[in-house]
C-alpha positions, 0 to 999 in steps of 0.5 A: 506451637502450643506450650503444652500437649495438654492443649489437645485431647490426645495430649491429655490422654497420653499423659493420663494413661502414661502413653509416652511412646505413642506420640512418636509412633503416631507421627511415624505411622501417619507420615511413612511413605509406603503401603503400610501407612496408617490412615487417621481413622486407623490411628484413632482406633489404635489409640483408643485400643491402647486406652482400653488396654491401659484401663484393663491393666489398671484394673489388674486384668492382663488382656491379650491383644485379640481380647482388646480388639474384640472388646473395642469392636463390641463397644464401638461397632454399630453393627453389634447388638445392644445386648452384646454391648451391654454384656461387655460393658457389665464384664468391664465394670465388674473388673473395675473399668469405668466404661462411661469415662473410657468411652468419653476418652475415646478420640476421633480421627479429627482429634488425631489430625489436630494433634499431629498437625498442630502440636507435633508439626507432622506433615504428609504430602499426600492426600489422606482418605479423610482429607479426600473425603472432606474435599469431595463433601465440600465440593458436593455441598457447594454444588447443592447450595448452587442448585438451591440458589438457582431454584430460588432465583428461578421461582422468584422470577416465574412468580414475579412474571405471573407464570406461576403462583407460589407463596412464602416458601423454602427450597430444599435440596436433598441428595440421598443414596440408596444401596440395593445390596444392603437395602439401606438409604443415607443422605449423601453427606452422612454416607461419606462421613460414616465411611459407607453404607451397611455393606461396609465391614 
């Protein structure tokens, strides 16, 4: 176990924003064994909303929970227009919030995971959504690599036996997913890591 929680971004931010109680809450919400258990992405979003709430309070604002949730969505949701996001940033800056610094402090679910597992020593026996996605992505990437290797081997064999002629070449295997509902197309790996297509809420 590390000597200090400052070895982790989440730990440094807990100290920076005086969020002492949040550490136990993160562990409890991630390890609870019922339908209300929070995913790592949920925990990252909630942690980031706490950072935003703390920044607003430090600027002498008294934000309501719904306002914090709305501002956070505007800052982080890819479906929000650039104009709306710019307006929200300006409003935050007008009350004294350093938006660039705040967004740099926002954490990913991987940062939450590292902090919970490595510093807090928390364990969850079940398979989280993120862990399942990572496992599936690794399996798919292995299949892609295998397909590429087989194609390269067959091309070399066919070329060496004179059945085809091919110069210096590279083999690419690209798996794309096209969603007819939202008319969007993604590389499979991007679709999995982003949590879905444009249909996703």
